[in-house]
C-alpha angles and dihedrals in degrees: 000000000000092000092059092047088055091045093050092037092212089183086077090060090075090073087052090052092050089052094050092048095047092048090048093048092047089053102037103024114190089352089073090107089068090066105046096124093054090044091054091051091049090051091049093048089049095050088049093055094042092047092046091049093052091050092052089044090060091045093051092046094041094120095042089049093058086080104015097047110007090160093067119105099257102047092040090055097242092121130025116244093236091050090054088049095051094043092049096051091045095050093050094048091043087062087070101062090039089058089058086074087074089065085215117123092201092055091046091052092048092050092045091050092048092049092053092045092050092051091047091049097052096044100033123357098051087071095050099075113218094019085061092049088053090049090055090049091051090049091052092048090049093063091061091044092054089050090060095040095056090058091050104257111091090159090069090064107054098092094044090045094048091045090050092045094047098049092044089058087052091052093046090054091048090049090054090049087054093048097045094117093052093042097065109152096017124116099236117149094254091050089048102044104014136258099280097050091043091053088051090055092047090051094050089057092048090052095043089059096063089045092057091043089065094064098077091051094045093048094045090239089134134039130257093271088069087078082085085081087083086077090059090042094056090049090052093049090047088051090053092054097051103037095096094057101025109027091158093056093040094056092047090047089051090052091055088045090055090051089051091049091051089053089051092053089052092047089048091058091055088063 
């Protein structure tokens, strides 16, 4: 059983649960308790897609992992590559019928779209550089959008989902800059257009995040406590300034900034 837990990396699912819960709270506020069943289904669907994606990731990277991660289940011989492939596809596709339990068409569409995108990413888009980065951003944003949809107010999640998607793209590009030496021969954005231009792209996405974060405050959609998002904005902008020289630090800083932004959205709901 341990080998499958390592293959699926269920620990990563915690972040999916957080995204669903934050999205649901932003949309429903203190009435979130009225939607616990749907939230549980959304968490289950998200976990299935993420676990399946991790399984396929290890299948696709099985040759690279022989030297990069020899302890993983496939290169170590604990799980056959084809088994991981079948499990990955099955888990991702299983998320779609599970989502029907929400009885919400919008939620089903989001899960179905995310499932197709995850399969496309692992088998095609991952090798296409920046397109793959955008796919990961979209998958991240979809989690928050699903959290809003399952409580009946998908409109409340557009800004949050867009912000999460945009800064995630910035982080993914920063990670590719960090990994340039080990990515020799791959079509990542830095390998295609150079470190400097890729850093400029990453910076642009880090700056666009704070620009979007101002919308809920300006429209009055969230309360005065949402002003705390300025902390996240400062961190994002700082990451934009250092990504060229310190991509590893920049992407980690952006991760902290995203966590701070989520806290701000929650505080903003409290009015």
